[in-house]
Structure formats: C-alpha cells, structure tokens
C-alpha positions in Angstrom: 114.0 79.4 81.2 111.2 81.8 82.3 111.9 84.7 84.5 109.4 86.8 85.9 110.5 90.4 86.8 109.2 92.3 89.5 109.5 96.3 90.0 109.7 96.8 86.1 110.5 100.0 84.4 110.4 100.8 81.1 114.3 101.2 81.8 114.8 97.7 83.1 112.6 96.7 80.1 115.2 98.6 77.7 118.2 97.0 79.1 117.6 93.4 79.6 116.3 92.8 76.5 119.1 94.7 74.7 121.2 92.3 77.4 119.6 89.4 76.2 120.1 89.4 72.6 123.3 90.5 73.1 124.9 87.8 75.6 122.5 85.2 75.4 120.5 85.1 72.4 121.3 81.5 72.4 120.2 80.8 75.9 116.2 80.9 75.4 115.6 83.4 78.4 112.5 84.0 78.4 111.6 87.3 80.5 108.2 88.3 81.5 107.8 91.8 82.7 105.2 93.3 85.9 105.0 96.5 87.3 104.5 95.2 90.5 106.9 95.2 93.2 107.1 91.5 95.1 105.3 90.8 98.4 103.0 88.3 99.5 100.5 89.7 97.3 101.8 89.7 94.1 103.8 86.4 94.5 101.0 84.3 92.8 102.2 86.4 89.5 105.2 83.6 89.6 103.4 80.7 88.5 105.0 78.6 85.8 108.2 81.0 86.4 111.7 79.5 86.8 113.1 82.3 89.0 112.3 85.9 89.6 114.5 88.8 88.8 113.3 91.8 91.6 114.5 95.5 92.5 115.6 96.8 96.2 112.4 97.0 97.5 110.6 94.0 96.6 110.2 91.8 99.6 111.2 88.3 99.7 110.6 87.2 103.5 110.3 83.6 105.0 106.1 83.4 103.9 106.9 84.9 100.3 110.1 82.4 99.8 107.8 79.7 101.0 104.9 81.4 98.4 107.7 81.6 95.5 109.0 78.1 96.0 105.7 76.3 96.0 104.8 78.1 92.6 108.1 76.4 91.2 110.4 79.4 91.6 114.0 77.6 92.4 116.4 81.3 91.7 116.3 84.4 93.3 117.8 87.1 90.9 118.9 90.6 92.2 119.7 93.4 90.1 121.2 95.0 93.2 124.2 94.7 95.4 122.2 94.9 98.5 120.7 91.6 99.5 118.9 92.8 103.5 115.3 92.6 101.4 115.4 88.6 101.2 115.5 85.7 103.9 118.7 83.9 103.5 118.5 81.4 106.2 114.8 80.7 104.6 115.8 80.3 100.9 118.9 78.3 101.6 116.2 76.3 104.1 113.9 75.7 100.8 116.8 75.3 98.4 117.1 78.4 96.0 120.1 79.9 94.6 119.9 83.8 95.4 122.8 85.7 93.2 123.3 89.7 93.3 125.1 92.3 91.3 127.7 92.9 93.8 129.6 95.7 92.0 128.5 97.9 88.9 129.7 100.7 88.3 130.3 102.3 91.6 132.0 105.5 89.9 128.2 106.3 89.3 126.7 106.3 93.1 130.1 108.3 93.5 129.4 110.8 91.3 125.7 111.1 93.0 127.1 111.0 96.3 129.3 114.4 94.8 126.3 116.2 92.9 124.6 115.9 96.7 127.3 117.3 98.1 128.1 119.9 95.4 124.1 121.0 94.9 123.4 121.2 99.0 127.0 123.1 99.2 126.7 125.4 96.8 123.0 126.0 96.8 122.2 125.7 92.8 119.0 123.5 93.1 117.7 126.9 94.5 120.0 129.1 92.4 118.0 127.4 89.4 114.9 128.8 90.4 115.7 131.6 91.0 117.0 132.6 88.1 114.5 131.0 86.1 112.2 134.1 88.2 114.2 136.3 86.8 115.9 136.5 90.2 119.5 137.0 90.1 120.2 138.0 94.0 122.8 135.4 96.1 121.6 136.3 99.3 121.0 132.6 101.3 123.4 131.1 98.0 126.4 131.3 100.4 128.7 128.1 100.3 132.0 126.8 101.6 135.2 125.5 99.6 135.8 122.0 99.9 139.2 122.2 99.1 140.8 121.9 102.2 138.2 120.1 104.2 137.5 116.8 105.7 134.8 114.0 104.1 134.3 110.9 106.2 133.5 107.8 104.2 131.6 104.8 106.4 132.3 102.2 104.1 135.0 101.3 102.4 133.8 99.2 99.1 133.7 99.7 96.0 131.6 102.6 96.1 133.6 103.8 99.3 136.7 104.2 97.6 135.3 105.4 94.3 134.0 108.5 96.5 137.0 108.7 98.5 138.8 109.5 95.4 137.4 111.5 94.0 137.6 113.8 96.9 140.5 113.2 97.5 141.0 114.3 93.8 139.4 117.5 95.3 142.0 118.5 98.2 139.7 117.3 100.6 141.5 115.3 103.9 139.5 111.9 104.0 138.9 109.5 106.6 137.2 106.0 106.4 136.0 103.5 108.5 135.2 100.3 107.6 135.5 96.7 109.8 137.5 95.2 106.2 139.8 97.7 105.7 140.8 98.2 101.8 144.7 98.7 101.3 143.7 100.1 98.2 142.0 103.0 100.4 145.1 104.1 102.2 146.6 105.2 98.9 143.9 108.2 99.2 142.7 108.5 102.8 143.5 106.6 107.0 141.2 105.1 108.8 140.1 106.3 111.9 137.4 105.0 115.0 134.1 105.8 113.8 134.1 108.5 116.8 137.2 109.9 115.6 135.6 110.4 111.8 132.7 111.6 113.3 133.9 114.1 115.3 136.7 115.3 112.9 134.9 115.6 109.1 132.6 118.4 107.8 131.2 115.7 105.4 130.0 112.7 106.2 128.7 110.1 103.4 127.8 106.6 104.1 128.4 103.9 101.5 128.1 100.1 103.9 125.1 97.4 103.9 122.3 97.0 105.9 123.1 94.3 108.2 121.9 94.0 111.9 125.0 95.8 113.0 124.3 98.7 110.5 120.7 99.2 111.2 120.0 103.2 112.8 124.2 103.5 112.2 123.2 106.7 112.7 121.4 107.7 115.6 120.6 110.4 118.1 124.2 108.7 119.6 126.2 108.9 116.4 125.1 112.7 115.5 125.9 114.2 119.0 129.1 113.1 118.3 129.3 114.8 114.8 130.7 118.3 114.4 128.0 121.5 114.4 127.0 122.4 111.1 128.3 119.2 109.4 126.5 117.6 106.2 125.2 114.4 105.9 125.1 112.2 102.8 123.4 108.8 102.8 122.6 107.3 99.2 123.6 103.2 100.3 120.3 102.1 102.4 117.8 104.5 103.8 117.5 102.3 107.4 121.3 103.5 108.1 119.9 106.3 109.8 116.8 107.3 111.9 115.3 110.0 110.2 113.4 110.7 113.8 117.0 111.3 115.4 117.7 113.3 111.6 114.6 115.8 112.4 115.9 116.8 115.7 119.2 117.1 114.7 117.9 119.5 112.1 115.3 121.0 114.0 118.5 122.0 116.7 120.8 123.4 114.5 123.5 120.9 115.1 123.6 119.1 111.8 124.1 121.6 109.2 122.7 119.9 105.8 120.7 116.2 104.5 121.0 115.1 101.3 119.6 111.2 101.1 118.8 109.3 97.8 117.6 106.7 100.3 114.8 106.6 102.9 113.7 104.1 105.5 110.5 104.1 104.3 111.1 104.3 100.7 109.5 100.9 99.1 105.9 103.3 99.8 106.8 105.9 98.2 110.2 105.5 95.8 110.2 104.6 91.8 106.3 105.8 91.6 105.0 108.9 90.4 102.6 110.9 93.4 102.9 114.2 91.8 98.6 113.6 92.1 98.7 112.1 95.7 98.0 113.3 99.0 101.9 111.4 100.1 100.8 110.6 103.9 104.4 109.5 105.6 104.7 112.9 107.9 108.0 112.1 108.6 109.2 112.2 105.4 107.0 115.4 104.3 108.8 116.5 107.4 111.9 116.1 106.3 110.8 118.1 103.1 109.9 121.9 105.1 113.5 121.9 106.1 116.0 124.3 103.7 119.0 122.3 104.1 117.9 119.0 103.1 117.7 117.5 99.3 116.5 114.1 98.9 116.6 112.1 95.3 114.5 108.6 94.7 117.2 106.2 95.0 119.2 107.0 91.5 122.5 107.2 92.6 122.7 103.8 90.1 120.7 105.5 87.4 123.8 105.8 84.5 123.4 104.0 81.3 127.3 102.2 82.7 125.0 100.9 85.1 122.0 99.6 83.9 124.1 97.7 81.2 126.2 96.5 83.7 123.1 95.3 86.5 121.7 93.6 83.1 124.3 92.1 81.6 125.3 90.1 85.4 121.6 89.9 86.7 121.4 87.5 83.2 125.4 85.8 83.9 123.9 84.6 87.2 121.0 83.7 85.4 122.7 81.7 82.8 124.8 80.1 85.9 121.8 78.7 87.4 120.5 77.5 84.0 123.7 75.7 83.4 123.6 74.2 87.0 127.5 76.1 87.0 128.3 77.7 90.2 127.5 81.4 90.3 130.2 83.6 91.9 127.7 86.2 92.6 125.7 83.8 94.9 124.4 85.5 98.3 124.4 82.8 101.4 123.7 83.4 105.0 126.3 84.2 107.2 
C-alpha cells in the first residue's frame, strides 16, 4: 500500500514512521514524503500511489481530486480534524475514501488557547524582551485577574469542552454556544444564544468547524455585539473570522485584544520559513502592527502526544482502507 504524504515536515516523518513501525510493521505500508503542498500543480507527484495523506492547507478541490483519481489514487487521508479543504461531493462521485482524525489530544489545543490568553493578558511576551534588555519597568504590562471573568466558548466539541474545563477550573464563568449541545459542558458552564455570549464575555474563544454557516462568524456585526475591550481567541479555522472587520475593531479600540493561531490566508504563510522574505500580505502585516495582537503559526496541535495520536489514527484509517474494512472516521458530504 503506497501512500504519498504531502506538506510533510520533519516531525510528520518522525511520528508517521514511528507509528508505522510500531503498529503496522506487517502491513507493508510504503510512505513517501513530499515537502510540497498538494494542489493542481503538484498532484502529479501522486502517480503510482494508492492513497495521499494531507494536512490543513493542502487543496483538494474537484479538479485536484479528478487528477488524483486519474493517477490511481483511491483514498484521501487527512491528518487533521477539519475537512473544509476537501470537495466531499466530488470525492463521493469519484468513489474516493476520505478519512480524518476526528479528535486528537483536545487538551493540546485547549492549553494553547489558554497560553494565548495568558500571554496577551499578562504581557509576558513583551516582559520577556524587556528583561533580556535589562529593562525591569512594569509600565505597559498591566493585566487583569482572570478569576471571576466570563469566558465564552463558541463550539463545545471535544476541544471546546476541554477549554471550558480549564477556564472553569480557574474560577471563570463559562458560557457556551453550539447547535449540538453537550451534556458534559453543562457541568462546567451553561448555554446561551450567540448574541448573549458575545455581549457578556470578557474572552471569546472559537472552537467550531469551518462550514458555510460559520464562515466569517466573527464579522462587523458580531464584533459590534462584543463587550468593549474584550479579547478574541481563534485556534480553530482562520475563515471563522473576517480579518478586515477585526482590523477595524482593533483600530476603533472596541476589540481589546486578539490572539490567532489560524489565519484566513495562512496557506501562503504558515509552515514555512519566510524570515528572509518580504511578506506581501498587507492585511497580515497590518495585524502585526498592533501591540495587542498575538499570532502563532497554527501550532495549537503541536505536542508530542497529539502528533502520536494523529499519526496512529491516520495509519489506522489507511489500514481500514487497505483491508476493505468499514472506516469509522470516514467523512461524507452532508
């Protein structure tokens, strides 16, 4: 079973090889790694492979899927939970299996969301640089005590629930919004309408999938409903947030802080070293001028435990495909 792994970084190779040797040594899985992202220009690299393994910024629209099918590919393995980058209707028409990793160490992303909140609130990133220069002044580093604050969790799946538990444990009031309520969430918070959540929350943290209904969920109107000076955190999908609207809310001082681990146009930036290049994304560059904005490069998932689980489940999905067994992580069009 030959599988082409796209957008492969050294850590992908390490953890996939370890999972292959540990769990599937007798299966004969042959993994070939490509640094390139999968799109219409690189699909030809999949010639002779049975499956492709892809990540969040690989592009699998209908033309790419047709090209892959023509090359003999019959399975798309997502080493992530989201599948908004795959045309599921086209995949079904072509008879392609699409399988994902629905949950992997949700605490990893939840803890990163907390790290973003704590960093912005207590200005630890600025304090670190000051102290290294011998500046021990506290001016400009004033934060707020999180205990007693209200945190709104938009999307209460596994990651949202883990985030809610963390903030509940810190003494925060936790509000939630999700079209599919979770009984487990009710033990740490309570559900309200999105409008109420935005109006009451000191911190709003996004943990929902990207769908046509959630695209630009945070826009000029929803930002206007937020409490003045509130903090917005996004560790889910970049296009949940209308970046133009966020920039305007920051400029008007209505939005107090922004922390993002994802970005609408991240495919042109993230997971590569551009330190010697001119970044010509003017909107991203505008964001970086704000002292109350914190950006990380889609690293919320990036822990040893999460990578081990991602790779283990990905190869389990490949095993199901190879054996013809029913894949419980298969994704189909709604």
